[in-house]
C-alpha positions, 0 to 999 in steps of 0.5 A: 500500500502506498503512503502517498496522499490521495486527493480527497475527491478520489477517496471521498466522492462516490462513483456517481459524483467522481465520474462527472468530477473527473470530466470537469477536471479533464475539461478545464484543469486550470479551473478554480471551480470546486465541483461537488465541493472538491477543488481540482488539483494544482498540477505541477510543471510538466504534469497533465490530468492524464499523468495525475490520474494515472499516478492517483490510480497507482497510489490507491493500489491495495486500498480497498474499493478505491482502484475499482472506483477510479476504474469504473468512473473512467469507464463511465465517462468514456461510455457516456462521452463525458455527457454527465457534466457540462464539458466544453471539449469532450474530445479532449476529455475522451482522449486523455481518459483513453490515455489513462485507460491504456496506461492502467490497462482498463481493457473493458472499454474494448467493446466501446472502442470497437463500436466507435470504429465499426460505426465510424464515430470520432473519425477526425476529432483530436485531443492534445497531449504534450503539444501534439494533436492526436486523433481519437481514432488513432488512440482507439486503434492503438488500444485495440491492437495492444489488447488484441481486440481487433478480430473481425475488424479487417474491413475497418482497418482497410477503410482507415488505411485509406484515410490519411487525415486519421494519421494511422495508416501504417498502424492499420496496415500492420494489424491488417497484415496480422489478421488478413495478409492477403488483404494487406498485400492488396493494400500495399499501393495505398501504403506507398503513399505515406512518407517513405520512412513510414511505409518502409518500416511498415512494409518490412515489418509485415513481410519479415513477419510473414516470411519470404517463402510464405509471401510468394506462395499461391495463397497470396497470388490474388493479393499480389496481383491486385497490388501490382496491377495498381502499381503498373497501371498508375503512372506515378506508382509505376516508379516503384518498379524502377530497378533502384527503387526503394520499394524493390529494395525493401522487397529484397531486404525481406528476401523477395526478388522482383522484376517486370517483363512487359505485363508480367511481374515475377516474384522469387525468394532470394537465392531460389530460382524456382520458388515464387510467383509469375503474375500477369497484371493485365488479368487484374487491371479491371480490379485496379480501375474499380478500386480507383473509381471506388476511392473517387466516389468515397472522396466525393461523398465525403466532400458532400457530407463533411467528416463523420463523427 
């Protein structure tokens, strides 16, 4: 049991009062107000509501009833979207409380977060942490991936991989690769739109985990076919197939040799002249065209309706 002091609000308020007290504090940490008669704490230099509550949770370990009360109060604010109190910036409250939940292991919020990504809630709303703007969707994916709660969300991962405004493309690609390698391979052209340091790391991690011999088996023919059709028939992406391209370099580092003859892409395991795939990308050209058309239509609908939340 820690001998460090616990804030009176944490120890004395019941759960129905602590949840809105926390929401008010996270919303306005510099406020002089005293919700439920308990002033918000005076934060030290470099401290935030997130780090303060995380430390309070650690201090109460071993004190009967207090860890569970903090835990349930945090979950309730996240579940109710901070609606229990009149907050000015609910996205800031949610973001910082999600940081607390991640740091303290409140994985019971997984179903809430799965609902967010399935229903496309909190798509672009952001919160501030250490002078950074972070999207709520990014922290949601971070926690779901860390807690291994992404099963069945392959379509949502693929969807968010195509949304650069969410700042979680590499994150989604990595998890999609774990759940559905075929779909991840087909999405490589989209990954290549990221700044090179990001896509290089994400692609190498994926291919090295999958393994070169496994990656170029017939099991993944469809994924590679769609991938290379989207590269070969795109005048910008086609640069990735130049002899000295970074893309081919990463493939080589992962143990895969790649070269193109007319419309046929050859993939071989480095050091083996036999194991690999020969892909006539002309057979997949219509799929690449359909994918481009789908992306244009989605962008048009987004412009018409505005960002969803």
